N, C-alpha and C positions, 0 to 999 in steps of 0.2 A: 258274866264273861265280858260284857261291854265295858264295865268299869276297869277291868284289867288292861284292856286296850287303851283306855283313856289315860291310865297311869303310865303305861309304857310311852305313849305319845307325849305326855307331860314331861317325862324325864328327857326325852330327845329334844323337845322344844326348849327346855331350860339350858341345854348344852352340857349337862353332866354326862360322865361316862358311867354306864350301868355296870356294877360289879356283882349284884345279886338281884334276882327277881324270882322269888319262890312262893307261889300261892299255896295255902294249906286247904284241906277239904272244907267245903262250905258247912256251916253249922246252922241248922234251921231252928229258929226260936218260934215263939207263939205267933207274932205278926211280922217278924223281920227275919231275914237271912243275914248271917254274919260271915264275912270272908276275911280271914286273917292272912297276912303275908309278910315276908321279909324282903325289904328293899335295901340295896346298898348302892352307893354311887361315890364318885370322886369328881370334884369340881372346885371352882373358885368360890369364895364366900358369896359373891353376887349370884352365881349360878344356883347354888344350894338354896339361897334365899328365894330366888325365883321359883324353884321347884316347890318349896314349902308354901309359898303364896298361891301357887296354882292348885295344890292339893286342898288348901283351905277354901278355895273358890269353887270346888266341885259341888254339884248339888247333893251328892250322897252324904250321909252322915259318916264322918271318919273320926275315929278315936285313935290317937297315937299312944300305943301301950308302952313303947320304949323308943328312945331316941339317943343316939350316941354320935358325937361330933369330935373329930380330932384332926390334927395336922397330918397330912399325907407324908409318910416317911421318905418318899422319893422326891417330892416337889413341895417345898415349903410354901409356895404360893397357892397351893390347893389344899382342900380339906376332904376328909373321908366322912361320909354320913351313912349311918345305919339306922333304919327305921323299921318298926314293927307296927304298922297300922292295922286296925280292924275296921272294916267297911260294913256298914249296915244298910241293907237295901230292903225295900218293901217285899213282903212275901204275898204275892197276888193269888196264890193258890187257895187262900182261905176266904170264904165268903160267909156272910151272915145268913 
């Protein structure tokens, strides 16, 4: 849940307007937990670029399963971004 808060804060810090933030149920793997979600936002190219750089800089392993970028129909200076990241975090419940 901590990573979801970090993602939300990253979107705010980048200056984008959040249009979707939908976490899916956690999937427990052998040594990792996988959290998938749908993110949507609208912002300038620079704002979206800042968001992507922030996501890349997070310590968690993030795999972008799908990314879609397009011009916003209402404001040609802004773009729409839809992401489906999968976040992998250590599963500390397992011990040797």
